[in-house]
C-alpha positions, 0 to 999 in steps of 0.5 A: 921164711927166716934166715935160718929156714933159707939155710937149711933149704939151700944146704938140703938141696945142695946135698940132694941135687949136687952144685951142678943141679941147684942154680937150674932148680933154683931157676925153675921154683923161681919161675913157678913162684913168678907164674904163681903170682901172676895168676894170684894177681890175675884172679885178684884183678878179675875178683875186683873188677867183677865186684865194681860191676856188682857194685854198679848193678846194685846201684843202678837198680837204686837209681831204677827204684828211685825213678832216678830222681834224688840219687845220692853222689854215688849212685849217680857217678854209677848211672853216669859211668855206665851211660858212658859205657853204653854210648862208646859202645853204641858210638863203635857200631855207628862207626863200623863200616856197613855191608852197603859201603863194602859193596860199592867196589864190585 
């Protein structure tokens, strides 16, 4: 919006709402805009993450088709990233307490 459009909106708001309720209305609209921007940023981040996961999945398929040999650098990077993620998940299960160690106190 340009300067003149904002001025017209402000004057109409002042006439319709009055000087007492206009600041409250501005704050409310400002919160709505912030909430909408936050939701848009969140959706954008989720879409970007899904695209990244899809790309990793495609690169893994390429690597499997080539029997993990003579892979391009981007495919190697994707495979390495997936292997690191798998190892971190495995480590978290390895370090979790087992039933035997929790039953020793009984």
